[in-house]
N, C-alpha and C positions, 0 to 999 in steps of 0.2 A: 587505283581509279579503273572500271571498267571501260571497256573500249568498243567501239561498232566496227564491224569490217565489212568492206563495198568490194566484192569481188565482180568486175567490170570487163565481160565477154574475154574470159581467160582461158587461152587455150595452150596446153603443153604435149608438143608431140616427143615420139622416140622413135626414129623411123618414120615407118609407113602407119605408126599407131600412134593414135591420138589418146592418150591418158587423159586428158581434160579436155573436152570439146564446146569451146565456145561457151563457156559457162558464165552465167551472170547470178548474185545472189548477195541478198543482204542479211547479215545478221546482227542483231540488236546488242547494244551494250547491255553486259551483265546477264544475258540469256545464255543458258544450257541448251546448246544447238548439238545436235547429232547427224552424222553422216553414216548412212547405214546402206552396205553393198556386200556383195560378195568379193571374192579375191577378182582382181584384176579391174575391178568396176571405176577406179578413179579416185575413190575418197582418201586414201593416203598419199596420192601423187598431190591432190589439193590439199590435204594439211602441209606436205612439205611446202609448197607454193607460199602459202601463209606464215609458215615459220622463218622462212628465208634460206629453208635449207636446197632449194631448187628455184629457178626463174622460168617464167610463161616465154613460151615463143611469142604471143601475142596478149594484149589485154592488159588488165591493171587491177592491184591488189591495194586497196586503201585501207588505213587505221584512221578512224576518226575524221574521215577527209581526205587525210595526207597520204600520197602515192608513196609507196612502200619500195620503187623499183632500186633506187640507190643506196636502200639502208641493208645493212650484211644482217644475218641473223641472230649474232653476237650484239645486236644494237636495237633489235626489235625488242619493245615491251612484251615478250612472250617467253613462256618458259613449256616445255614438252617433258609429257612422262611417256616412254616408248615401249612397246611390248617387252623388249627385254629388260627395263627399267635401267641397265645402264649403270648401277652400283659400283663404288671401286671396293673391290674385295680386300685390299691391304689395309682399309681404314677405318674406323670406329665408325658408328653409327653418326656421332655428333660431326666427326669429320667430314663425312659424305655428305650432311646436311648443309654444312656450314662453307663446302668447298667454293661456291658459286660467292658467295659475299667475302671470302678470303681473295677472291682475284680481282674483285673490286676495292679492294684497299683495308676492310673491317676486319678488326684484330681486337683481342684482349676483352675485356668486361661486356663491350659493346657486342661484338661478335656471340660470345657466350650467352648473351641476353637474347638475341635473334633465335638461335636455335632452341634455347629451352622455350619460347614462344611458338616454334614450329612443332614441337615436339608435343606440347601441349594440344596445340591445334589437331594434331592427329591421334591424339589419346596414348602417346608412348613416353609421358613423363618417367625419368628414371632409366631411358635406356641409351643414354648418349653415350656411354661407354663399352657397349656390347659390340660383339664380333657381328658384322653382318651376315656372315656365312653361316653364322647359328641360329638365324632368325626363322621365323616359319614364313610361309609364301604371304599370308596376310600383313605381318609385319615389316616384309621387305617391301609390298605394295606401298606402306603406309610410310615409311623411309623414304620411299622415291617421290611420293605425295609432300611430303615436308620440303626435300629438297628444291621442290621447283616451288612450291609456295612462299618458303622462305624468301625468294626473293622479290616478293608483292608483284608477282608480275600482272599486268591488265588484261592477259589473254593467257589461259593455260590450256595446250593442247593434249587430248588425250589418245593415244595411237593404240588402240587393241589393247589396253592394258591387263586386262582380265582374264586374255588368253593362256590355256594351260591350269587354270586354277579349276578346282571341284566345284560342283555346283552351290554347294553350302558358302563356301566362300567368295564365288562369284556374287550371292545375293548379299554376302556381309559387306564387302566392296561396294555395292551398288548404293547402298543404304551409306557408305564411307562419302561416297561422290556428293551424292543429294545434300548432306549436313555441311561438307565443306564448301561447297557452291553459296549455299546459304548462307555461312560465315564468310566468307570472304568477298561476295558479291561479283567477283570477276566473272569476265566472258569464258564461259566453258564449252569446248567443240572438241567432241567424242566421236571417233573413228572405230566403227565395230561391225561383224556380220551377224551380231547376235540380236536378234528382233526384241527380246525380253529387256536387255539392256537400254536400247533406243526408246521402246515404248513408259519404259518405267521412269527414267531419268529426263526426259527431253521436255523444254518448254515448247520446241519444234524440232523439226527431223525433216530430213531429206532421204529420200532413196536416190542411191545412182548406180547406173548401168552406161557402161561402154561408155564412159565419161561424160556421160550427161544427168542433168535429174531427171527423173523420171514422174517423181511426185514431190510436194514442198509442204507441210501444214503442220497442225498441233497432231498429236497421235491420234486422237479419236478420230479424227477428221478421214485417215486412213483406213479405219473400219467402216466409217459410215459412206462413204463416197471412194474408194479405192480408183486412180484413174484409168488402170488398164489390168490384164489378167498377169502382167510380170509383177506388179504393186500386190495384188492379191494373194498371189503364191508367195511373195516372199516374207509378207507377215502373217502366214499359216493361213488363209482362207482359199483350201485347196478345193472346194466345191464349186466346180466351174463346168455348167451346161451349156448346151448348144439349142437355143430353142429352133422350134421349128419355123415360129413366127410371131410376132407380137400383135396385141388385140388392144384397142382401144388408146388413150390418150392422157398424159398428164398421172393423176392419182388414181384411174381406172384402168392403167395399164396393165396388161396379164401377158405372159409368154406361157405359148403353147410348149409343151414338152411331154414326148410321148403320148400326145391326144390330152395331157392333164393340164389344166389352168392353174398357173403359177402369180399370184400378184406380185409386180416389181415395184419396186422405187426407181425411178427414173430420175438420174444426176443431173442437175443444172450444168448446159453447155457442153456438156460430152454427147456432141452429134453423132461419133460412131458407135456410140453403145450397142453391142450386138451380143453380148455372152451375160450369162444369168451366174451372180455370185450370190451363195447362199451360206449365213454364217451358222456353223454346225452349233453353236452353244444357243442357236434362238430355233431349236426344233424339237419338236414333243412325239416320242414314238407312242401308238396307242394300239394294242393288240387288237381292237375289234375295230371295222373299217367302219366306218357312218356311212350312210347310203347319201346324205347331205348334209351341209354345214347348218345349223340353227342354233337358235335362243343366244346369239351371239359367239358361236364356236368359231376358232380359226376356221380359214378352208383347210380342208383333208386330202392328202394325196393318198394313191394305194400304190406301195412297192412292194419289194421281195427282199428280204434278208439274204446277203449274199458273205458277209462275213461279219464277225465279233473279235474283236480284241480287249482283253482286259488290261486297264491301265492303273491301277492300282485304286484311285480314289474314284475313278469313273471307268467307263466302258464305252469304247468306241465301236458303233454299228454302222456296218458300209450297208446300204439299200439300192437297189437299183430299179431303175424306171424299165418302161415295156420296150426301149430302143437300146437298151444296155448300157445307156450313161448310169453313172453311180455317183453318189453323195454320202457322205460318213455325220451321222448323227451323234453328240455325245449323252449319255444317259448315267445315270446316277449306279455305282457298283451293286449296288443292293435291290436295283430295279428287277422286274421278274424277269427270268431270262427268256432269251428268244434263240429259235432252231434257226440255222441256214435252212433255205428252203420256203421259210415263213411268210407268208402276205400280211402285211401288216398295213395300218393307217400312220400317216406321217402329218402332223400340223406344223404348220408355218407361222410364226408370229410377226407380227407386224412388222414390217422393215427390216426383215431377215434376209428377204431376197432382195439383191440389188442389180442393177444393169451396168455395166462399165463394157470398154472396149477390148476385143480380143489380140491387143498388141502385145508380144511375146508368148503367145501361145500357138505351138504347132495347129495346122489344119483340123488335126482329130484330136479331141480332147482325152 
C-alpha cells in the first residue's frame, strides 16, 4: 500500500554545514516525487533521513501520520535502489532478488514464486540462474529494482540510480521506472541531478539548493513560472536578462532591454521579480527586420548574430542586444544559414518572456 510522507521542519547538520535546513514537505501516497539538485544540495541527505539511514537534529518525519523517529531503517516500509546498485556478485539473479525475503523467513516454493513474480515485473523472466556479473548495465538495474520491489514496499527510494549509464540506456530505464510506478502504485522518490529524469517522470518535483527547497510543483510549473534565476538556470532556461526598467502593469507589462520593448508575463505573488527569462524554444528568428509589428504579428526585436552552434536536429543561435546582453534561440537545422555579425529580427511568442527573481544570480549576468 502506498504511503504518504510528511517532513516537518527537519534539519540535519554536519558540523557547521546544514545539509538539510529547516525543511518541510508533504509527499502524497502513490506519488512519483523527485528531489532535483546539484551535488551538495541536500537531496541525498534528505533521502537518507526518509529511509532511516540517518537521523535529523531537529524536526519530524512521518509516514501516514506516524512519527518514524524510533523506527530503524530495517523496520520501515521502505526499500532503496542506490547509485551503486549493491548487487551481491557471488549470488545469482534469483538469490539477489530473494535475499531480503529469505531474511524474513520465506523459503521454498513461496520464495521461488515471489522471485518469479518480481522477474516478470521487470521483464527478466528466465534470468533467475544468470550470473549478475555477466548482465548488461540495464539488466543489472532491473535486478536491483526487482530486489527492492519484491519486498512490496510502500515507499521506493531511488538514489541517483541511472548515474553512469549511457543516454540510450538512461532513456530506457526512465521508461521502466514510469511503468513500474504505475504497476505497483507505491510512493516513488527519485533523487537526481538530471533535469530530464525529473521532468519526464515526476508527478511533482522539488529543486533543492543548500539544504532548502527553491521551488516545488508540477514539472510544467517550473517552465511557466520559475521561482528565481537559480531554478531557471537549473532546468535549462539560460536566457536571463536584466531590464533597464519595467513599464505598464499586469498583462500590459513590458521590460525595456537596450531600448527595446519585450512583453513579459508577471508571476503571481513574486513581488521581487526583477529579471527577464526568455524561453529559447519560443523564439522565431526572421532574417528580415520589420519596421513594426502588424497584422497580428508577434512583437519583433532587432538583434545581432554573435554565434551559431550545430546540435544535430537543431541549431543554437546566440543573439546580442545593443547593451551586450545575449540570448540563445533554437532553430531548425535546415533553416536558412545565418552569419556572425548579421542583423536579424526576433519574434517572441506570447508567454515566452517571464519575470522572475534574480536570486541565485551574480550581479552581472
